[in-house]
N, C-alpha and C positions, 0 to 999 in steps of 0.2 A: 549608062550609069556612071556617075562621077566617082572619083576616088573617095571623096568625103562621105559618100553615101554608104560605101562598103563597110567601114568600121562601125557606123551607126547600126546598120542591119546586123552586123556580127554581134555587137553588144546586145542588141535587142533579142537576138536568138539565144545568146547565152543566158540572159536574165530569164527568158521564157523557160529554158531547159532547167535552170536551177529551181524555179518555182514549181515546174512539173515534177521534179524529183521530190520536193517537199510534199506535194500533193499525193504522190504515189506512196510515200511513207505513211501519211495520214490515212489513206484509204486501206492500206494493208494492216493497220492496227485494229485490234479487237475493240468493238464498241463498248463504252462504259456509260452506264446510266448514272444519274445523280446518286442513287442508292449505293451503287458500286463504289463510287468515289468516297462518299461519306463513310461507308463501312470500312474501306481500306484505311482511311485516316484514323478512325477510332481503334482499329485493330492493331495498328503498328506504332502509333505515336507514343513517345515515352511519358508525356504529361499524364496520361491516364494511369500508367503503371505507378507513377509517383503518388498520384491521388489515392490509389488503392492501398499503397503502403501507409499513407497517412490515416486511412480508415482503420487499418490493422493496428497502428500505434494507439489510436483512440480506444479501440476495443480492448487492448491489453490492460488498460487501467481498471477494467472490471475485476481482474484478479487482485490488483492492489487493494481495492475497496473490500473485496471478500476476505482479504487477509486480516481485516480488523476483527473478525470473529475467530481467528485461528487461536487454538489453545497454546499457551506457553508453558514450557517445562524447564525447571532448573534444579540442579542437584549439586551436592558438594560432599567431599570426604576430607576430614581434617584430623590431623594427629598433633597433639599438644603434650609437651613435657615441660612441667613447671616446677622449679625448685625455689622455695621461698623461705625467708627467715621467719622464725616462730618465736613467740613469747612464752610458750608452754610446751612441755613434752607431749601434751595431749593433742597438739596440733600437727597436721601432716606437713612434713618437710618437703615432700615431693608428690606431684600429681602427674599421672599419665592418662591422657584422655584421647579416646578415639570417637569422633562424631561423624555420623552419616545423616545428611539432610536431603530432602526432596520435596518439591512442590509442583503442583499443576494448577493453572488458572485458565478458566474458560469464560470469555465474554459472551453474553447472551444478547439476542436480538432486541430485547426490551430495554437494554441499557444496563442491566444488572451484571454482576460478575460473581461467579462461583469459583472458590479456590479450595484446594485441599493441600495441607502441609503435613509432613511427617518427619520425625527426627528420632535418632537412635544413638544413645551415648553409652560408652563403656569408660568407667573411671576407676583407676587403681591408685592407692595411696600408700606412702611409706612414712612410718613414724619413728622417732628416736626411741621412745619407750615401748618395749614389748607389751607392757600392760595396756597402753593406749591402743596398740594395734589389735589386742585381743578384744577390746571394747567395741571396735568397729563392727557393726552387724554384717554389712556387705562390703567386702573388699576382695576383689573389685566389685563395683556395683554397676548394674545395667538399668538404664532409663529409656523408656519409649514414650513418645508423644504423638498424637494424631489430632489435627484441628481441621474443621470445616468452617469456612468463612463465606458469608453471603453479603455482598455489598449492593444496596439498592439506591440508585440515584434519584433524588427528588427534584433537582433543578438542572444544572448543567449535565448533559449526557443522558437525560431521561429519554427513553425510547430510542436511544442511540441514533441521533440524526446524522452523525458522520457516516453511518453505514447505510441507512435507508435513503437519505437524501444524496449520499455519495453515489449509490447505484443509479439513482434517478438521473443525476448529473452526467454520469459516464454514458448511460444509454442515450441521453439526449445529444451529447457531444459525438458519440459514435454515429448516430443518425445524421447529425449535421455534416460529419466528415464524409459519410456515404453520399449525401446529397451534393457535397462539393465535387464528388466524382462526376455527377450528372452535370454540374455547372461547367466543369472542364470539358466534358463531352459536348455540351451546347456551344461553348466557345470554339472548339475545333470544328464542329459541324457548320457553324457560321462561316469560318474561314474556308472550309471545303466548298460550301454553297457559293460564296462569292468568287472563289477561284474557278469553280466549274462554269459559272455564267460568264466570267471574264474570258475564259477560253472559248466559250460559245460565241461571245461577241467577236472575238478574233476570227473565228470560222466565218462569221457573217462578213466581216471586213475582207477576208481573203476571197470569199465567193463573189462578193460585189466587185472587188478589184479584178477578178478573173473575167467577169462579164464585161467590165469596162475595157479590159485589154482586148477581148475578142471583138468588141465593137470598133475599137480603134484600129485593129488589124483589118477589119472589113473595110473601114473607111480608107485606109492606106492602100489596100489592094485595089479598091475602086479608083482611087486617084491615080495610081500608077497606070492602070489600064486606060484612063482618059488622057493621061499625059502622053502615052504612046501615039495616040491619034491627034495630038495637038489641041485637045479640047480645053485644057486648062494650062495655066502657067506653072512654072517650077515652084513658085512661092506657095501655091496651093498644095502641092505634094509635100513640100517641106513642113507646112503646118500639120499635115496628117502624120508625118514622121515624128514631129515634136509631140503631138498628142499621144502617139503610141509610146514614146519614150517616157512621157510623164505618167502614163497609166502603168507601164512596167515598173517604174520607180515606186508608185503607190502599192503595187502588188508586192514588190520586194520588201517594202517597209511593213506591210501587213503580215507577210510570212515571217519576217524577223521578230515582230512583236508576238506573234503566235508562238514561235519557238521559245521566246523568253518566258511567256506565261505558262507554256507547257512544262518547262523546266521547273517553274515555281510549284505547279501542281504535283509534279513528280516528287519534288522534295517534301511537300506536305504529306504525301503518301509514303515517304521514305523509300522510294524506288531508287536503287543504286545505279542501274544501267541507263536511266533516263529514256525509257522506251516511248515510242510514239503513242499518242492518245487520240482516239476518235470518240467523240461524244454523241450520245443519243439523248436528245432533249425530251423532257416529259411533254405530254399532250397539253394543248392550250384550249380553254373554252372561254372566249372573250365575252360571251353573253351572260356569264355567271353574275349572281347577285353581289352587289357591293356590300361588304360586311358592315354591321352597325356597332359602333363602339360600346354603347350602353348595353347591348345584348351579350356581347362576348366577354366584357371585362370581368363580371363575377366568376365565370367559368375559368378564365385565364388565371385569376388569383388562386384558384384551387389546383391548377395544373403546374404552374411554374415552380421549379425546384428552388428558385431564389428565395421565395417567401417561406417555403417549407424549411429551408436551411436556417434562416434567421429565426423562425419560430422555435426550432429545436435548440438553437443557441440561447434564445430567451428562456426556454424551459430550464436549461442547464444553469443559466445565471440566477434564476429564481431559487433553484436548489442550493447553489453555492452561497447565496445570500442568507438563506435560512440556516445553513450549516454554520457560517461564521457568527450569526447572531446568537446561536447556542453557546459559542465560546465566550461571549460577553457575559453570560449569566454566572451567578455565584455557584460554586460547587457545594452542594449540601447532600450528604450521603448518610443513610442508616446502615450500620454495619452490625451484623449478628454473627457471633462466633461460638461454636460448640466444639469442645475437644476432650480427649481422654489423656490421663497420666498414669504411668506404670513404673514401678521400681521392683527389682528382683536381683537375686544373687546369680542368676544365669541368664543367658540370652533368650532361651525359650520362655522362661517365666515372664520376663519383661515384655517380650513380643505378644504373648497371650494376654497379659494385663492391658496392653495398649488397645485391645479390641473390646475391653469391658468398660462399662460406664460407672463402675463403682467409684473410681477416682476420676473426676471430670472437671472441666473448666467451661464456663458459660459466661458470655458477655453480650451486652447490647449497647451500642454507642451511636452518637450523632456527631458526625464530623463535618466541619465547615472549612472551606478554603476559598480565598478570594485574592485578587490582585488589585492593589490600590492604583488608581489612575486609569488602568485598562487601556493604555494607549495602543498597545499592539492589536487588541481585539477591535477597538474602534477604527483603527487604520484599515484593518481587513474588511470591516463592514462598509466603510466609505468606498474602498476600492471596488467591492462587489456591487454597491449601489451605482457607482459611476459606470461600471461595465454594463449593467442592465440598462441604464439610461442611454448609453452609446448604442447598444443593440436596438433599442426602441427607435432611436433616430435613424439608424441604418434601415430599419424596416420601412419607415416613412419614405426614406430616400429611394429604396428599391421599388416601392409602389409607384413612385413618380417615374422612375426609369422604365418600368413595365408599361406604364401609360404612354410614355414617349415612344417606345418601340411599337406599340399598337397603333398609335396615331400616325407615325411615320409610314408604317406598312399600309394602313387603310388609305391614307392620303395618296400614297404611290399608286395603289390600285384604282382609286377614284379618278385620278388624273390620267393614268396610263390607258384606260379603256377608251375615252374620247380621243386621246392623242393617237392611239393606234388606228381608230376609224379615220381620223383626218389624214394620217400618214398614208393609209391605203388609198384614199381618194386622190391625194397628191401624187402618189406613185402612178396610179392609173392615168391621171391627167398628163403627167410628164411623159409617160410612155406614148400616149397618143400624140402629144405635141412633137416628140422626137421622130416618131414614124412619119408624121405628116411633113416635118421639115426635111427628113431624109428623102422622101419622095420628091419634094420640091427641089432639093439639091440635085438629085439625079436628072431632073427635068431642066436643070440649068436656071432655075428661078430663085436660088439662094446661094449664099457664099459659104466658104469653109469656116470662117470665124463663127458665124451663127450656128452652124452645125456642131462645132466643137463646144460652144457654150451650152447648147441644148443637151448635148450628150453628158456634160458635167452635171447639169441640173437633174437629169434623169438618174445618174449615178447617186447623187446625194439623196434624191427622193427614195430610191429603192433601199439605200442603206438606212435611211431614217425609218422606213416601214419595218424592216427586219429588226432593227435595234429597239423600236417601240414594242414590237411583239416580245422580244426577249426581256425587255424591262417589265412588262406585265407578268411574264412567267416568274421572274426573279421576285417581284413584289408579292406574289401569292405565296411563294415559298418562304419569304421573309415573314409573312404574316403567320404561317404555320410555326416558324421558329419563335416569333414573339408570343404566340399562344402556348408554346411549350410542348407541342405534339409533332414537331417535325420528324423526329426519329421514329415515332409510331407510324406516321404517314409513310415513311420509307421502309417500314417493316424491319427496323434495326433495334436489337436489344443489346443492352450493355451486359458484359459478363458479370456474374454475381460473385465470382471467386475472389479471395483476398490472398496475398502472398503468405506462404508458410513461414513460421518463425524459424 
């Protein structure tokens, strides 16, 4: 053995040992199915947590809309001391007033408003003339007043659209936000699906590279034994060594690429320690029926959350548009008011008199209010109309994107099935050709260059067959994704909980 052959063999053995170490890590790892990978991504990825928070934010607007029917209460206590110049001794020169007022107003679902107001006054007066002071019947005097007001909206605010349509809008937006969570989950599931099959393709590359290395080692061992007996020249053995070195390099590159893609999948699953991953591929049935676009499209449009989310947004936009259109109307209200009045020399007499209808106040009025120009309302209406128009365009765009997804997946299946059949026939033919050529080579009826060429063609054919099989599996899962039922097929359910406030 020459000196130059020793380092080559040493390098070849080192490369083989490194690759075997990588293989031992793969085989020692726990197997993960596609369902395991997708579930791990959806369970740990922060994008879903953010989406759930967005859903909770949208749902919180319900309380804001419900606050439109909250009753409002106001009250005040006022003390007044007034000293005034007078033109007559019979006029009070000083007044001391204590006033207590309270009111409660309750908006109603039908757009009306019911209000109750009450006030209580104590007024004491000082006069210059004692005679004038004696003429004052009540000093101090106590007054009580109680009013009930009912406001009925005829135009703007009738049936309170800001409440009824506001609730409808919030519910639709909350539904759209919840569906956005499914959209995020779909995007993550697609990433996990592609990463899973990319790693599976790496496994195929590694396995085919290992087979090629083993064949090259067999050829080199055979050449060395023949060289000992002087049956071949040194150049033939060097060709075999170069073949083994090339196949070891291919194996090393395949292992390195697998480690890179394995790290990518680990990061997608948020694994901190980058553990080794072994994949368990789903079963393949190549003779399954090719799906028909016209048959599955109507069902897909009902399943895809993309369309459901946009439909919910359109419903919210319609409600918002109806709400702002109400603002553009003129305000015309009928206001009915009924109240009592009481006057007494003591607090008790005045309070009791405030509950009697002997002294009363009644009124019925028609109030009108409008804004000239209405630029603010018309701008809000225009904005709401454009929002609805934009969502309608997005819906049409989403429909076409769904059709693109379906067409791509169906076409991939349609082409992958015959491709796989042809790849299998090619692999069988290349294997027979290589075996025949190997037999001829051992009989001395062929040369090393031809054998190396046939071995490379066999390696490419076997790799193509395995990759075509994987392509068909990927295409079928991509069709499930395009139809919107990939997670159901993998028996994965999204959590229904939302973050606590």
